[in-house]
N, C-alpha and C positions, 0 to 999 in steps of 0.2 A: 750376733743374736742376743748376747747378754746386754749390749748397749740399747738395743730396741726394747728389751723387757724393762730395763731401768727407766728409759724415757717414758714408756707407757705407764709405769707405776707413778712417776713424777707428774705426768699429765693428769692422772686420776686424782692424785693428792691435790693438785692445783684446782681441779674441778670441785673438790670437796671444800677447800678453804676459800670459799667465796662468801660474800655477805649474806646472800640468800640462804645458803645452807646453814650458816652460823645462826642466823635469825630463827629459822625453823628448828634447829637443834635446841636453842634456848627455850623456844615456845613449848615444844613437847616435853622438855625436861621440867619446866615450871608447872605445866598442866598435870603431869604425872605425879609430881611431888605434892601438889596442892590436893589433888583428888585422893591420894593415899592418906594424907594427913586428916582431911575432913572425914573420910570413911572411918579411920581409926578412932576419931573423936566421937562420931555419932553412934556407930554400931559395931563396936569391937567384939569379936568372939574370943580372941586372945590378943597378945601384944603384936602379933604378926598377921592377923587375918580378920576380915570383916564379913558380914552377911553377904554383901555384894562388893566385890573387889573391882571398883571402877577402873583403876589403871590397866587391868587386863583388856577391857574393851577399848580403851583409848589407844593403847599401844598396838593392838591388832588392826584397828581402823587406820591408824596413822601409817603403819608400814605398808598396808595394802594400798592406800591411796597415794602415798608420796614416795614409796620405795624402801628397799631394805637398807639403804645407806644410813638410815637414822638409828640403826640398832645401838650404836654407842650411847646415844642419849637415853634410850630405855635402860641400858645396863647401868649407867651412872646414876640415874634417878632412882632405880630400884635399890642400888647399893647404898645410896645416901639415906633414903627413907628407912630402910631396915637397920642401918647403923644408928640412926637417930632414935629409933624406937627401942633400942637396947640389945640388939643382936651383936655378937662378937664380930670381929673383922672377917674371920673365916666363914661364919654363918651368913653374914650379909653378902659376902662374895658368892657363896653357893646359891643363895636365894636369888640374887641378881642374875646369875647365869641361867637359872631355871625360868625366871620371868622373861628374859630376853629370848631364849630358845623357844619359849611358848609363843611369843608374838611372831617370831620368824617362821616357825613351823606352820602356825595358823594362816598367816598371810600367804605363804608359799602354796599351801594346799588349796586355798581359795582361788589363787591365780591359776593354779594348775587345773582346777575344775571349771574355769571360765565363769567364775562368780561375778554377778552384776551387783554393784553397791545399792542400786535402787530397791532391791528386794521386791520387785514387782511381779515375780512369778513364784509359785510354790516350790519348784526345784531350787531356786536361789535361797529361799528360807531354809529348806532342808540342808543345803550345803553349809549355811552358817551354823545351824544347830549341830550337825554331825561333825563337820571338819573343824569349825571354830570353837564351838562351845563344849563338845564332848571329847574330841580327840586331842587337840592341841593343849588343852588344860591339864591333861594327864602328865605332861612334861613338867610343868611348873609345880604341880602338887607333889609329884614324886621327888624331884630334885630339891624343892624347898623344904618339905618335911624331913627328907633325908638329911639335909644340911643341919636342921635343928637337932635332929637325933645325934648326928655325928659330933656336934659341938655341945651336946648334953643340955641343950635348952629345953628339951622335953625328955620324958622317960620312954622306954620301949613300949610300955603298956598304953601310952597315949598316942602312939604312932597312927593306929587305924582311925580313931575318932578325929584326930587333927587332920589327917589326910582327906577324909570325907568332907569335913567343913571347908578345908582349903580348896578342894576340887569344885565343890558346889558354888562357893563364893566366886571363883574365877569363871565358872560356867555362866553364872548370872551376870557377871560383868560383860561377857561377850554378848549374851542375849539382849541385855537391856541397854547398856551404854554404847556398845559397838553399833547396834542397830540404829540408835539415834544419830550417831556421827555419820555413819555410812549413808543412810537415807537422806539426811539433811544435806549432806554434801552433794549427793546425786541430784537432788531436786532444786536446791536453793543456790548452788554455787554460781549458776549462770546469771543470777539477777539479784539485785539488792532493793528492788522496788517493792515495798510492803504491800500496796494494793494488788500488785501482780501476784505476790506470794499468797495472799488471802484467796485470790480467785483460783490460782492453780492448785490450791489445797483440795479442791473438791473433785470428786470422781467424775461428775457430769461434765460434758463438753462445755467450753466457754460460752457458747451461744445458748446453753440450756441450764446455766447454773442457778442454784437456789431451789428451795422446796416448791415454790409456786411457779417455777418456770420463768422467772424474770431474767431478762437477758443481761449479759455482761461480757465485755471484751477483756481477755487476759492481760494484754499489754496496752490496752486502750485507756481512754480517759473515763469510761463509764463503768463503774463497778456496782453491782446490785447490793443494796443495803441488807438484803436477806442473807447474803454470804457472811457479813459481819455478825449478824444476829445469830445465825446458826453456829458459827465458830465460837462466839461468846457463850452461847448456851452449852455447847459441848465442853468448853473449857471449865465453865462453872460446875457442871455435873462431874467432870473428872476430878475436880478439887473437893467438892462437898461430899460426894458419895463415899470415897475412901475415908474421909475424915469422920463421917457419921458411923461407918461400919467399925472403924478401929478406935473410936473414942468412948467405947463402953468400958467403964472402970470396974464393974462388978458382974458376977454371974455370966461369964463368957459363953457358956453353953446356951443360955437363954437367947443370946443375940447371934448365935452361930448361923441361923438361916439367913440373916441379913447379908452374909458374905457373898451370896449369889448376886446381890445388887452391883457388885464390882464389875460384872460382865456387861452391864448395860452401857456405860460409856465406851467400853471396848468394842462392843458390837456396833454401836452408833458410829464410832470412828471408822471401823472397818468398812461399813456400808457407804458412808458419805464422804470420808476423807481419805487422803493418801497415807502411805506408810510412815513418813516422818511424824505426822500428828499422832498416829496410834503408838509409835515408839515413845514419843514424849509422854503420852498418857500413861503408858506402862511404867515409865520412869517416875512420874509423879506418884502413882500408886505405890511403887516400891519405897519411895522416900517416906511417905505418910505411914505406910504399914510398918516399916522398920522402926521409925521414930516412936510410934505409939506402943509397939510390942516391947521394945526395950524399956519402956516406962511402966510395963506391967498392965497394959490396957489392950482391949481388942479380943477377937475370937481366939487368937493364938497365945494369949497370956496363960502361963502355966507355972505351977510351983517349981518345976524343973525348967529353968531358963534355956538350957541346951536343947531339950526336947521341943519347946515352943518355937525356938528360932529355927530348928531343923524343919519343922512342919511349915513354917512361914516361907523358908527358902523354896520348898517343893511347890507351895501355892504360887509364889511369885513366878517361878519358872514355868509353871503350867499356864498361867495367864499370859505370860509373854509369848510363849510358843503359839498358843491358841490365837492370840490377837494378830501376830505376824502372818500366820498361815491363812487366817480368814481374810485379812486385808489383801494378801497376795491373790487368793482365789477370786475375790471380787474384782481385783485389778485385771486378772486374766480374762474374766468374763466380760469386763468393759472393753478390753482390747479386742476380744473376739467380736463383740458387737460392732465396734468401730470398723473392724476389717470387713464385716458383712455389709455395713452401710457403704463403705468405700467400694466394695465389689459391686453393690447394687448401682451406685452412681456411675461406676465405670461401665457396667452392663447397659445402663440407660443410654450413656453416650455412644456406646458401640451400636446399640439398636437404632438410635437416631442417625448415626452415620450410615448404617446399612439402609435405612429408609431413604436417606438423602441420595445415596448412590443408586438405589433401586428406582427412585423418581427420575434421576438423571438418565438412567438406562432406558426407562420406559419412554421418556421424552425423546431420547435419541432414536429409539426403535420407531416411534410414531413418526418423527420427522423423516427418517430414512424411508419408511414405507410410503409416505406421501410423495417424496421425491421420485421413488421408483414408479408409483402409479402415474404421476405426471409425465414421467419419461415414456412409459409404455403408452399412455394415452396420446402423447405427441407423435410417437412412431406410427400408431394405428391411423391417426388422422392423415399423416403424410402418405401412407400406403393407399388410402382410399382416394386421395387426390391424384 
């Protein structure tokens, strides 16, 4: 029995030590470290946290899509980046444990709940928000901030504020970054043909794509130019509107009403595009908003930088959840409409088949009646003779 167990363990080790696994291991390690470094350089709240902790979303999506066996890469990357930013060995070790358990718990809960990466239904969005963004991030925030406190990197009086910032930053990482990775993988992994991607971006069916109903085939050679025009218009609005809203350098209250303009490209994307595009739009909004707010510009600019950044986090989270839910609701309505159309087509075929059978039956009855009449007429003629 012991021999079988050892052989099974050795087989598992051999399965892990293959070039494919090693390549993916290095990829997730590099992406995690790079995302953490860029985040800490652009929008640091302190030495160990940012407004949006992108590695949280990356690790959650990676473990959900490719399996739990990549947890060592998450652990090593988290340990390395926290050690690099000034944490003690014990502190970096504790934070790495928290970050790894967070990704494992989140991906496990999502799999347990039959979560679909496409986020094409409202229940799937709710699963990501509740299980991924709200629940699993409690693990990292508690263990991570507890490690900082245990190693005296922060004082006891800073525990509550640091914990809240840490938790919200991880939560936004799941909402914004994980949604981009999950939905992009679900929609784009099967094709690398850009014209096909541009066509499949739209909610309308391939034969009815475009505002004016111009036809296009998703994987065919004919793609309507209106698709590119609309996609380009949406991308331009997604870039320019946040830049305009968050580029005000004085009197932020005067320009506060302009913040509602942020919802225009989100609504446009929800109605006309699929989830990956809306998720990318929210990511662009977050990058612009964070960049400008940390420079003291935009509606959330405040003499108290902590208060301004906290309100910005709440705003970005609200926009992200609203955009994902609205897009999922539109997608569900589209799917319901397509099912109704399919049922109508199926019903038409059934009716046509019934009419065909009815015609054959009537023809058979008519022919059979004629035969019987001829037979009876022939017997009567013989009787008279």
